[in-house]
C-alpha positions in Angstrom: 90.5 94.8 101.1 90.9 91.0 99.5 87.5 90.4 101.7 85.3 92.4 99.2 86.9 91.3 96.2 84.7 89.4 93.5 85.1 85.8 92.8 88.0 85.1 90.9 86.3 83.6 88.0 84.4 86.8 87.8 87.6 89.3 87.0 88.8 89.9 83.6 91.8 88.7 82.6 94.8 91.3 82.2 94.6 91.7 78.7 90.3 92.7 78.4 91.2 95.4 81.3 90.0 98.7 79.7 93.4 100.9 79.0 92.0 104.0 80.9 91.5 101.7 83.9 95.2 100.7 84.1 98.5 103.0 84.9 100.6 104.1 82.1 104.0 102.9 83.1 105.6 105.0 79.7 107.8 107.7 82.4 109.7 104.8 83.0 109.8 103.1 79.8 107.8 103.0 76.5 107.3 99.2 76.5 109.2 95.8 77.5 111.8 95.9 74.6 112.7 100.1 76.1 113.6 98.3 79.0 115.2 95.5 78.0 118.0 97.8 76.2 118.2 99.9 79.6 118.6 96.6 81.5 121.4 95.5 79.0 123.1 98.7 79.4 123.1 98.9 83.1 124.2 95.8 83.8 127.6 96.0 81.7 128.4 99.3 84.2 128.6 97.1 86.9 132.2 96.4 86.4 133.0 99.9 86.1 132.7 100.0 90.5 136.2 97.8 90.3 137.9 100.6 88.7 137.3 103.0 92.0 138.4 100.5 94.7 141.1 101.2 96.8 141.3 104.7 95.4 138.2 107.0 97.4 141.5 108.2 100.1 143.4 109.5 97.1 141.2 112.7 96.5 138.2 114.5 97.3 138.0 114.7 93.5 138.3 110.8 93.2 135.5 110.2 96.2 133.3 112.7 94.0 133.7 110.3 91.1 132.7 107.3 92.9 129.6 108.7 94.4 128.8 110.4 91.5 128.9 106.9 89.2 126.7 105.1 92.4 124.4 107.8 92.2 123.8 107.7 88.6 123.7 103.3 88.5 121.4 103.7 91.9 118.8 106.0 90.1 118.5 103.7 86.8 118.2 100.9 89.2 115.4 102.3 90.8 113.7 103.0 87.4 114.5 99.7 86.2 113.4 97.7 89.6 110.0 99.9 89.7 108.9 99.0 86.0 109.7 95.4 86.8 107.8 95.2 90.5 104.7 96.7 88.8 104.8 94.7 85.7 104.7 91.6 88.3 101.9 92.8 90.2 99.5 93.4 87.1 99.1 89.6 87.0 100.9 87.4 90.0 100.7 84.7 87.3 102.8 85.8 84.3 105.8 84.2 84.2 107.6 86.5 81.9 107.5 89.0 84.6 108.4 87.0 87.0 111.3 86.4 85.1 112.1 90.2 84.5 111.9 91.0 88.0 114.6 87.7 88.8 116.9 88.7 86.5 116.9 92.3 88.2 117.4 90.9 91.2 119.9 89.1 90.6 121.6 91.8 88.5 121.6 94.1 91.9 123.0 91.9 94.4 125.7 91.7 92.0 125.9 95.3 91.8 125.8 95.4 95.8 128.5 93.6 96.3 130.8 95.2 93.6 130.1 98.5 95.4 130.5 97.5 98.7 133.5 98.5 99.7 133.0 102.4 99.0 131.6 102.8 102.6 134.4 101.0 104.6 136.7 102.8 102.6 135.2 106.3 103.1 135.5 105.3 107.0 138.9 104.3 106.7 139.8 107.9 105.8 141.6 109.8 108.4 139.0 112.4 110.5 141.3 115.3 110.0 141.7 114.3 106.0 138.5 113.9 105.4 137.4 117.3 107.2 139.4 118.5 104.7 137.6 116.6 101.7 134.4 117.7 102.9 135.5 121.3 102.4 136.1 120.9 98.8 133.6 122.0 96.1 133.4 118.4 94.6 132.1 117.1 97.3 129.2 119.5 98.1 126.7 117.9 96.4 127.3 115.1 98.8 128.3 116.3 101.8 125.0 115.3 103.7 125.1 111.4 102.7 128.6 111.7 103.9 128.0 113.2 107.2 125.1 110.4 107.8 127.7 107.5 106.6 130.4 109.0 109.1 128.2 108.9 112.0 128.5 105.3 111.9 132.4 105.5 112.5 131.9 104.4 116.4 130.0 101.3 115.2 131.8 99.8 112.6 134.2 97.2 112.7 137.3 96.0 111.1 137.1 94.5 107.5 137.1 90.8 108.7 134.6 91.4 111.2 132.5 93.2 109.2 132.6 90.1 107.0 132.0 87.7 109.6 128.8 89.5 110.5 127.6 89.7 106.9 128.1 85.9 106.5 126.0 85.2 109.5 122.9 87.1 107.7 121.0 84.2 106.8 121.6 82.6 110.0 120.5 85.6 111.8 116.8 85.3 109.9 116.6 81.9 111.0 113.9 82.9 113.5 111.8 84.7 111.6 111.6 82.1 108.9 111.0 79.5 111.6 108.1 81.9 112.4 107.0 81.9 109.2 106.6 78.5 108.4 105.0 77.3 110.8 102.3 80.2 111.2 102.0 80.4 107.3 103.0 77.1 106.6 102.3 74.5 108.8 99.7 75.3 111.5 95.9 74.4 110.7 93.0 75.6 112.2 90.5 73.5 111.0 86.8 74.5 109.7 84.2 76.8 111.1 80.7 77.7 110.5 79.8 81.8 109.7 76.6 84.0 110.8 75.4 82.8 107.3 75.7 78.7 108.1 78.5 78.6 105.1 81.4 76.3 106.5 84.7 77.6 105.7 88.5 77.2 106.5 89.9 79.2 109.6 92.9 81.0 108.8 94.9 84.3 109.5 93.0 86.3 106.7 89.2 84.5 107.9 89.9 85.0 111.6 90.1 88.7 110.8 87.1 88.6 108.7 85.1 86.7 111.8 86.3 89.0 114.2 83.9 91.1 112.6 81.2 88.7 112.4 77.8 90.4 113.9 77.2 86.4 115.8 78.8 86.8 118.9 79.0 82.9 119.3 80.5 83.1 115.8 84.0 85.4 117.2 83.9 83.5 120.3 84.3 80.1 118.4 86.7 82.1 116.0 88.7 83.2 118.8 89.0 80.1 121.0 89.5 77.7 117.8 92.2 80.3 116.4 94.4 80.5 119.9 94.1 76.9 120.8 96.6 76.0 117.8 99.3 78.7 119.0 98.7 77.4 122.9 99.5 73.9 121.4 102.9 75.4 119.9 103.2 78.2 122.6 107.3 76.7 123.9 108.4 76.8 119.8 106.8 80.1 119.3 108.6 81.4 122.4 111.8 79.9 121.4 111.8 81.6 118.0 110.3 84.9 119.7 113.5 84.4 122.0 115.6 84.3 118.8 115.0 87.3 117.5 115.5 89.5 120.7 118.9 87.7 121.2 119.8 88.6 117.3 119.1 92.2 117.9 121.1 92.1 121.2 124.2 90.1 119.9 124.4 93.0 116.4 124.0 95.7 119.0 126.5 94.5 120.9 128.7 93.6 118.6 128.6 96.8 117.0 129.4 99.0 120.2 125.8 100.0 121.0 124.3 100.4 125.0 121.1 98.6 123.8 119.0 96.9 121.0 116.8 99.6 121.2 119.4 102.4 120.6 120.7 100.6 117.7 117.2 100.5 115.9 116.9 103.7 116.8 120.2 105.4 115.5 120.0 105.1 112.0 117.2 107.8 112.0 118.5 110.2 114.6 115.8 109.3 117.1 117.0 109.1 120.3 115.1 107.3 122.9 113.5 109.5 124.7 110.9 109.9 121.7 110.1 106.2 122.2 109.6 106.5 126.2 107.9 110.0 125.4 105.0 108.1 123.1 104.6 105.5 125.8 104.4 107.5 128.5 101.9 110.5 126.8 100.0 107.2 125.5 99.5 105.5 129.0 98.4 109.3 130.3 95.4 109.0 127.9 94.1 105.4 128.5 91.2 106.3 130.7 89.4 107.3 127.6 90.2 104.6 125.8 88.5 102.5 128.7 85.7 105.0 128.3 85.5 103.9 124.4 85.2 100.1 125.6 82.7 100.7 127.9 80.6 103.0 125.3 81.2 99.9 122.7 79.8 97.4 125.4 77.0 99.8 126.4 75.8 99.8 122.8 76.2 96.2 121.7 73.9 95.5 124.9 76.8 92.8 126.1 77.1 92.3 130.1 80.9 92.6 129.5 83.7 93.1 126.9 86.2 90.6 125.1 88.8 91.5 122.8 86.9 89.5 120.3 83.9 92.0 120.4 86.2 94.9 119.4 86.3 94.3 116.0 82.6 94.4 114.9 81.0 97.8 114.0 78.9 98.7 116.3 76.8 100.2 113.0 76.6 98.2 109.9 78.4 99.5 107.1 76.9 102.5 105.3 75.1 101.1 102.1 76.5 103.5 99.6 77.7 103.0 95.9 80.9 105.2 94.6 82.1 104.8 91.1 85.5 105.0 90.7 85.2 109.2 89.6 83.0 110.0 92.2 85.5 108.1 94.6 88.2 110.9 92.6 85.7 114.0 93.0 85.5 113.0 96.6 89.0 112.7 97.5 90.0 115.8 95.5 87.1 118.2 97.2 88.6 116.9 100.6 92.4 117.8 99.9 91.3 121.1 98.4 93.2 123.0 101.9 96.0 121.8 100.6 96.2 124.4 97.6 95.2 124.3 93.8 98.8 123.3 92.6 98.5 119.8 94.8 94.9 119.3 93.5 95.6 120.3 90.1 98.3 117.7 89.7 97.2 115.0 91.8 93.7 115.3 89.2 95.2 114.8 86.3 97.5 112.1 87.7 94.3 109.9 89.2 92.6 110.7 85.4 94.4 112.0 82.2 98.2 111.0 83.2 96.9 107.3 84.6 99.2 107.3 87.5 96.7 104.3 89.2 95.8 100.8 88.2 92.1 101.0 89.6 90.3 97.7 89.5 91.5 93.9 90.2 91.8 91.6 87.8 92.7 88.0 87.3 96.1 87.0 89.2 96.0 90.8 90.3 98.2 91.3 93.6 95.6 92.3 96.5 95.6 95.1 98.3 96.8 98.9 97.2 100.0 100.7 97.7 101.9 103.5 96.4 104.9 103.4 93.9 107.2 106.4 93.9 110.2 107.0 91.8 112.6 109.6 90.8 112.0 110.1 87.0 108.8 108.3 86.6 105.1 109.0 88.3 104.2 108.0 91.5 102.0 104.8 90.8 99.0 103.9 92.7 98.0 100.4 92.8 94.4 99.6 93.6 91.8 97.1 93.9 88.7 99.6 94.3 85.2 98.1 95.0 82.7 100.8 94.7 80.5 99.6 97.9 83.3 100.0 100.2 83.5 103.0 101.4 87.4 102.1 103.1 88.3 102.0 99.4 87.9 105.9 99.0 90.0 106.1 102.4 92.7 104.2 100.9 92.5 106.0 97.4 93.4 109.6 99.7 95.7 107.0 101.6 97.8 106.1 98.4 97.3 109.4 96.9 99.2 111.1 100.1 102.8 108.7 99.5 102.4 109.6 95.8 102.0 113.6 96.4 104.9 113.1 98.8 106.7 111.1 96.3 105.7 113.7 93.8 107.4 117.0 95.8 110.1 115.1 97.1 111.4 114.2 93.9 110.6 117.5 92.3 112.5 119.3 94.8 115.5 117.3 96.0 118.6 115.6 94.3 117.8 112.3 93.5 120.2 111.5 96.9 117.9 113.1 99.4 114.8 112.8 97.5 113.4 109.0 99.0 111.7 109.8 102.3 112.3 107.3 105.3 109.8 105.5 106.8 109.2 107.4 110.1 107.6 110.4 108.0 106.3 108.1 104.9 102.5 107.5 106.7 102.4 110.9 107.9 101.6 112.1 104.0 99.6 109.3 103.7 97.0 109.5 107.1 97.3 113.5 107.1 95.2 113.0 103.7 92.7 110.5 105.6 92.3 113.1 108.7 90.9 115.9 105.3 88.3 113.1 103.7 86.8 112.1 107.3 86.3 115.8 107.6 85.2 116.5 104.4 82.5 113.1 104.7 81.3 114.6 108.2 80.1 117.8 106.6 78.6 116.1 103.7 76.8 113.5 106.0 72.7 113.5 105.6 71.9 111.6 108.7 73.5 110.7 112.6 73.8 107.5 111.7 76.6 108.4 108.6 78.2 110.8 111.1 78.2 107.7 113.9 79.5 105.3 111.3 82.7 107.9 110.2 83.1 108.7 113.9 83.2 105.1 114.8 85.9 104.2 111.6 88.2 107.1 112.9 88.0 106.1 116.4 89.1 102.4 115.5 91.8 104.0 113.7 93.4 105.5 116.2 92.9 103.0 118.5 94.7 100.4 116.0 97.4 102.8 115.2 98.2 104.9 118.2 97.1 103.2 121.3 97.9 99.2 120.2 100.9 99.5 118.0 102.1 102.0 121.7 101.7 98.9 123.3 103.6 96.3 121.0 106.1 99.3 121.0 106.5 99.1 124.7 106.4 94.7 124.6 109.3 95.2 122.5 111.4 97.4 124.6 110.1 95.5 127.7 111.3 91.8 126.5 115.1 93.1 125.0 115.7 95.0 128.4 115.0 91.9 130.1 117.4 89.9 127.8 119.8 92.2 128.3 119.3 92.2 131.7 120.3 88.4 131.5 116.7 87.6 132.3 115.8 84.5 130.3 112.4 84.8 127.8 110.5 81.6 129.0 106.9 81.4 127.8 105.7 82.1 131.0 107.9 85.8 130.9 106.4 86.6 127.9 102.7 85.7 128.6 103.2 87.5 132.1 104.7 90.5 130.7 102.4 90.8 127.5 99.2 90.4 130.3 100.7 93.1 132.2 100.0 95.5 129.4 96.7 94.0 128.2 95.7 95.1 132.0 96.5 98.4 131.4 96.0 99.2 128.0 92.2 97.6 128.1 91.6 98.5 131.2 90.3 97.2 134.4 86.9 96.3 133.3 87.5 94.4 130.6 87.5 91.1 130.2 90.5 89.7 129.3 90.8 86.1 128.2 93.5 83.6 129.5 94.4 83.1 125.6 94.7 86.5 124.6 98.7 86.7 126.2 99.5 84.3 123.3 99.4 87.3 121.1 102.3 88.3 121.7 103.7 84.6 119.9 101.9 85.7 116.2 102.8 89.4 115.7 105.3 89.1 112.7 106.3 93.0 113.8 108.1 91.4 116.8 110.8 89.7 114.6 111.8 93.0 112.9 111.6 95.1 116.5 111.5 98.6 117.1 109.7 99.5 113.8 105.6 100.1 115.1 106.2 102.9 117.3 106.5 104.6 113.4 103.1 103.8 113.3 101.8 105.3 116.4 104.4 108.5 115.9 103.1 108.7 112.4 99.2 109.3 113.0 100.0 111.1 115.6 101.9 113.9 113.5 99.3 113.6 110.9 96.5 114.4 112.9 98.4 117.4 114.2 99.7 118.4 111.5 96.5 118.3 109.6 94.3 120.7 112.8 97.3 122.9 112.3 96.6 123.5 108.7 92.9 123.5 108.7 93.1 125.8 111.5 95.8 128.4 109.8 96.5 129.9 106.8 99.1 130.0 103.7 102.1 130.1 106.5 101.2 126.6 107.8 100.1 125.5 104.6 103.4 126.5 103.1 105.3 124.6 106.1 103.0 121.6 105.5 104.1 121.5 101.9 107.5 122.0 102.6 107.6 118.9 104.5 106.2 117.2 101.8 109.1 118.3 99.5 111.7 117.5 102.0 112.4 114.1 101.2 115.5 112.6 103.2 117.5 116.3 103.1 116.8 116.3 106.7 116.5 114.0 110.0 112.6 112.8 110.0 112.5 114.8 113.4 114.0 117.4 111.8 111.4 117.5 108.9 108.5 117.3 111.0 109.7 120.2 113.3 109.9 122.2 110.6 106.4 121.4 109.6 104.8 122.7 113.3 105.0 119.4 115.2 107.7 118.2 117.6 107.3 114.6 117.8 110.2 114.5 121.2 107.5 116.7 123.3 104.5 114.8 124.2 102.1 117.1 122.4 101.7 115.2 119.5 100.1 112.5 120.8 98.3 114.4 123.2 96.7 116.5 120.5 95.8 113.1 118.5 94.2 111.2 121.6 92.2 114.8 122.9 90.9 114.1 119.2 90.3 110.7 120.1 88.3 111.7 123.1 86.3 114.1 121.4 85.2 111.6 119.0 84.4 108.8 121.6 81.9 111.6 123.7 80.6 112.4 119.8 79.8 109.2 119.2 78.2 108.2 122.7 76.0 111.3 121.8 75.1 110.3 118.3 74.3 106.7 119.9 
């Protein structure tokens, strides 16, 4: 989004932005003074945690009283923290709101320490006594959260051992911090000339933009110049990535998990078979990806296709202009299959109720996000540009998150409303699927249809295919390290090279530098996360087809999913909605769709 941002000098200061174009945070707090009053009252409650210490095993009623207080305290913390965070994003240079956020974070940290005894005390209650507790009426509202907590009993250590692990937290993050300092602060990529003749500094963000250049020599130069820096530091980067892998393995072993991947999947109750099934399903359909790359090569009139040829649009972006109102109307029209309640609530949210902060202003945080809360509106931050079609998709995407938050908060108690990351991207990308279908139906030319199809193809390729390749790499390098294989730079490049050959195909020209890509992906320092992008979009495609091809029962299943929050584990929520991610069918459905889109694009071009 930042690539299309107006020059900073043309942006209005925050106080000059029309009120109608800003979000209305009064559902959280009417003003800063109201926040201050609530914050002072909340901060004073921290000391009440101490009154519960050492008492949780006394009775079910005492445990229930502590949990009731903790949930009420956390609910207020969410409200306070969200208001402070949203105010900081309005103008990142406003020191008053930076201070507000800092004060909240400090108090929240103090509260976390004050309440840190709850989990170990609950786990210390003998199993037979705990089962009697669970049968009490006082603990009935908290039974699911307690069941989830005691799942960790086999992987929870003694107080002294837990304290030692906690003391290592900053040390354990060194590899991630070193990676960030190297790539964000120390690396200098030099200057480069773009297709207009303008000289600009090569950076992570401009590299991405330069790969979209219509001039191939610019793309090639950017690719070679960018990766030259990584090549010059490949041994240091390999050491940092190895450090991250070793950290994952250490904590898994220390707690008694069989592997690092098991430890990572445990919180969502996801069996490794889901992870493995995703990889197998995608690998079985890679020939469709090869056909797309060959189509791209032919339409771009290239003798051979390289990685730096895969981001530039085959067709230039459509010359369209949509005002904010037109964008809202387009999104609402596309979401009509979700029913009148969904549409009416969202329509009011995007207009009169002012959920959304619409346009860029000086100092405003870039990008877009949704910030749902239990007590306030599910706010959306945008930096909307009327000439950028992707921003209409971004609005549909963030609206999906916000309506997920709306339904979950409306339907669940606080302790079960906040949905997990595993399902978070389903509701958002579901909306993108409906918007794409709507725009295709409204398209007035083959060129417009081809542009939309190509956009959908690249979205699936980037989210399902690419993220699955990343997921397979994470699995491979952790397994190698667990078997005693040293993770050297040669090992990383060899394993990543194998994956590049498999996922890009025999007719794709793989440059030697591309093997260094494994050293620059930040997600690899938070391992076993990226697969959720692939499963999320796969589920969204399957669910959107189910809803569009079904009737009221299928719609009700989907709306029940939105209302589910975290009242069940992610796989159960999706299964109840009609998609079983534990089986290969949802991913196969998404890749069937991908293959169909490739055939359509080939025909149109």
